[in-house]
C-alpha positions in Angstrom: 3.2 -4.6 -5.9 5.2 -4.8 -2.8 3.3 -4.8 0.8 5.6 -2.9 3.5 6.1 -3.0 7.3 4.1 0.1 7.9 0.5 -0.8 8.8 -2.5 0.8 10.3 -4.0 -1.1 13.1 -7.4 -2.5 13.4 -9.0 -4.3 16.7 -12.1 -6.1 15.5 -14.2 -7.2 18.3 -17.5 -9.0 18.2 -20.3 -6.9 19.5 -23.6 -6.6 17.9 -25.7 -5.9 16.2 -25.0 -4.1 13.3 -21.1 -2.3 12.6 -19.6 0.2 14.7 -16.5 1.7 13.4 -14.4 4.3 15.2 -10.5 5.9 14.2 -8.3 7.6 16.0 -7.7 10.1 13.3 -10.2 13.2 13.3 -12.3 13.6 10.2 -11.8 10.3 9.1 -15.7 8.8 8.5 -16.8 6.0 10.2 -19.9 5.7 8.2 -20.9 3.6 4.5 -18.3 6.2 2.5 -15.5 4.2 5.0 -14.0 1.2 3.3 -13.4 -0.5 6.2 -17.0 -0.3 6.7 -17.9 -1.3 3.1 -15.7 -4.4 3.8 -17.7 -5.3 6.7 -21.2 -5.1 4.7 -19.9 -6.6 1.9 -19.0 -9.8 4.2 -22.5 -10.3 5.5 -24.0 -10.4 2.3 -22.0 -12.8 0.7 -21.7 -15.1 3.6 -25.2 -14.7 5.5 -23.9 -14.0 8.7 -25.5 -11.7 10.8 -22.2 -9.5 11.3 -21.9 -7.5 14.6 -18.9 -6.0 15.0 -17.2 -2.8 16.6 -13.8 -2.2 14.9 -11.2 0.4 15.8 -8.9 2.0 13.4 -5.3 3.2 14.3 -4.3 5.3 11.8 -0.3 5.0 10.7 -0.4 5.5 6.9 -1.2 8.8 5.6 -4.5 9.2 3.9 -4.2 10.1 0.5 -0.5 9.1 0.1 -0.5 6.4 -2.8 0.2 3.7 -0.4 -2.8 1.5 -0.2 -3.8 2.6 3.4 -7.9 2.0 2.8 -7.5 -0.9 0.7 -5.1 -2.6 3.3 -8.1 -1.7 5.9 -10.5 -3.5 3.9 -8.4 -6.5 3.3 -8.1 -6.6 6.9 -11.3 -6.6 8.1 -12.4 -9.3 5.7 -9.6 -11.2 6.7 -10.8 -10.4 10.6 -14.6 -11.0 9.9 -13.5 -14.4 8.1 -11.9 -15.8 11.3 -14.4 -14.3 14.0 -16.9 -16.3 11.8 -15.4 -19.6 11.5 -13.9 -19.2 7.9 -16.6 -19.5 5.9 -15.2 -18.0 3.2 -11.8 -19.8 1.2 -9.0 -18.0 -0.5 -10.7 -18.1 -3.7 -14.2 -16.4 -1.6 -12.1 -14.0 0.2 -10.3 -13.0 -3.5 -13.8 -12.7 -5.0 -15.1 -10.6 -2.1 -11.9 -8.2 -2.3 -12.2 -7.8 -5.8 -15.8 -6.0 -5.3 -14.1 -3.6 -3.2 -11.6 -2.5 -5.0 -8.6 -3.1 -7.3 -5.8 -3.3 -4.6 -7.6 -4.5 -2.0 -7.0 -8.6 -3.1 -3.4 -7.7 -3.2 -3.3 -7.1 1.0 -5.1 -10.4 1.7 -1.2 -11.9 1.4 2.1 -10.7 2.6 4.1 -11.2 -0.4 5.0 -9.1 -3.5 3.2 -10.0 -6.1 2.8 -8.7 -10.3 -0.9 -7.7 -10.7 -2.3 -7.9 -14.3 -5.7 -6.8 -15.7 -7.1 -3.9 -13.7 -4.5 -5.4 -10.7 -6.5 -8.2 -9.1 -4.7 -10.8 -11.0 -2.0 -11.7 -9.1 1.2 -13.8 -9.1 3.3 -13.9 -6.0 7.0 -13.5 -6.6 9.9 -13.6 -4.8 12.0 -10.1 -3.7 15.1 -9.5 -1.3 13.9 -7.8 1.9 14.7 -4.4 0.8 14.1 -1.2 2.8 12.3 2.0 1.3 12.4 5.7 2.8 9.0 7.2 2.2 8.7 10.8 1.3 5.4 12.5 1.6 4.9 16.2 1.2 1.4 16.0 2.1 -0.1 17.2 -1.1 -3.5 16.0 -2.0 -3.7 14.0 -5.2 -7.0 12.5 -6.5 -6.4 9.1 -8.3 -9.1 9.6 -10.1 -7.7 12.9 -11.8 -4.7 11.7 -12.4 -6.2 8.2 -14.4 -8.5 10.7 -16.5 -5.5 12.4 -17.6 -3.0 10.0 -18.0 -2.3 9.6 -22.4 -2.5 5.9 -22.8 -1.2 6.4 -26.4 2.1 8.0 -25.2 3.0 5.6 -22.9 6.1 3.3 -23.6 5.6 -0.2 -24.5 5.8 -3.1 -21.7 8.4 -4.1 -20.4 8.6 -7.7 -21.8 11.6 -8.6 -19.3 9.6 -11.2 -16.8 9.5 -11.0 -13.1 12.0 -14.2 -13.3 14.6 -12.2 -15.2 14.8 -9.2 -13.0 18.0 -8.1 -11.8 17.4 -8.0 -8.1 21.0 -6.4 -7.4 20.0 -3.7 -9.5 15.8 -2.6 -9.5 16.1 0.9 -11.0 15.9 -1.2 -14.6 12.3 -2.7 -13.6 11.0 -0.1 -11.1 9.3 2.3 -13.4 5.6 3.9 -12.9 3.9 5.5 -15.8 1.3 7.7 -13.9 4.5 10.0 -12.8 3.8 11.0 -16.4 0.9 12.9 -15.1 1.3 13.5 -11.1 5.1 15.1 -12.1 4.0 17.4 -14.4 1.7 18.9 -12.1 3.4 18.8 -8.4 7.1 19.5 -9.7 8.0 19.3 -6.2 7.5 15.8 -6.1 10.3 15.0 -9.3 12.9 17.6 -7.2 12.3 15.3 -4.6 13.2 11.9 -7.1 16.2 14.2 -7.7 18.1 13.8 -4.8 17.8 10.0 -4.1 20.2 9.0 -6.3 23.2 10.8 -4.6 21.8 9.5 -1.0 22.3 5.9 -2.5 19.3 4.9 -3.6 19.3 1.8 -5.8 15.7 3.1 -7.4 13.2 5.7 -6.6 10.0 6.2 -7.5 6.3 7.3 -7.2 3.8 4.7 -5.3 0.6 4.4 -6.7 -0.9 7.9 -8.4 1.3 9.9 -5.7 2.3 12.1 -4.1 4.5 9.6 -1.9 7.6 9.1 -3.0 10.0 6.2 -2.4 14.0 5.5 -2.2 15.0 2.1 -2.3 18.1 0.7 -0.6 19.8 -2.7 0.1 19.9 -2.1 3.9 17.9 -0.6 6.9 21.7 1.3 8.0 21.7 2.8 4.4 17.9 3.8 4.3 18.4 5.2 8.2 21.4 7.6 7.1 19.5 8.9 3.4 16.0 9.7 5.2 18.3 11.1 8.6 20.2 13.4 5.8 16.8 14.0 4.4 15.1 15.4 7.3 17.6 18.6 7.3 15.9 20.0 4.5 12.4 18.0 4.1 9.5 18.9 6.3 7.1 16.6 5.4 6.3 12.8 6.6 9.5 10.6 6.3 9.6 7.0 7.2 12.0 3.9 6.8 10.2 0.8 6.4 11.0 -3.0 5.2 9.5 -4.6 1.8 7.9 -7.7 3.4 9.0 -11.1 1.1 5.9 -13.3 2.2 8.3 -15.7 4.0 6.9 -17.9 6.6 7.5 -16.8 9.4 8.2 -13.3 9.0 7.8 -12.1 12.8 8.2 -8.7 14.3 7.6 -6.8 11.0 5.4 -4.5 12.4 8.1 -3.0 14.6 10.2 -2.4 11.6 9.4 1.1 11.0 11.0 4.4 11.7 9.7 7.8 11.8 12.5 10.2 11.2 
C-alpha cells in the first residue's frame, strides 16, 4: 500500500455540541453515512470525550476512485480529534479504532508505504523510493462490493513468495500485481486499453488502484511522469494527475504541493 501526495483537506474546529460536517463537493453526504462523521462518533464512543466539532472537507481525491479517499479522511479525522482532545489514545488505540471503521483506515494513520496482511489491517512498514505516479480515472463508477463478490478465489495465482526485502525497486513491474483486475478489467475493457498505453510512455509498472477504476503508471522521476501525462492528455478526456509516492521519511515537507492536474 502506497500513500500519495494527493490528499483531501480536512479542517476540524472545536465547536460544540455535536458533530457538524460540511463538504465543498455537491451531493456528498454530510451525516452518518459519511465515514468522516462516523469516525468522529466512534472516537467519542471509544474515549468518552464529548465531541463538539465543526468539520469542513475539501475534496481533491475523486469519489469512488479506488484511491482511499474516504478511508484517508476517516483516519485524518481520528488524528485531528485525538490532538484536540489531548491525545487520550496512543498509537495502538488509534489503530484499534480505525480497524472498526474499515480495513484501509489504519494504513492512513501513517505516511509510509506498508504491506497489509490479513484483511489489510496487519501492517508492516516498508522502504520504497519516491516513485512518481500518473493517475488516470475515466469516471466510471465501480462498486467495491460487486468486485469482491465476483472475484474467483480459486483461479487466482499463488501468493508471491518474494518478501519486500527482496523487491527490486528499480524494476517494480515484477511485483506490482492486483488480482482484482481479473474482475474489473473484464467488465470495463476501456481500463485495459488505458493500461496498455502506459509501457510505451516509459512506465516502470502499471496497474489498477484498489477495485478501480483508477489506473496508474509508475515512473522514476517527476519529469518522466509529467511528460507521459501530457501525451496522455491529448487523447484522454477524464481525470488525470501526477503525484508523488510518500516514503514515510521524517521530515517530508511540502508533499501536499507535489500534485499536478493535467
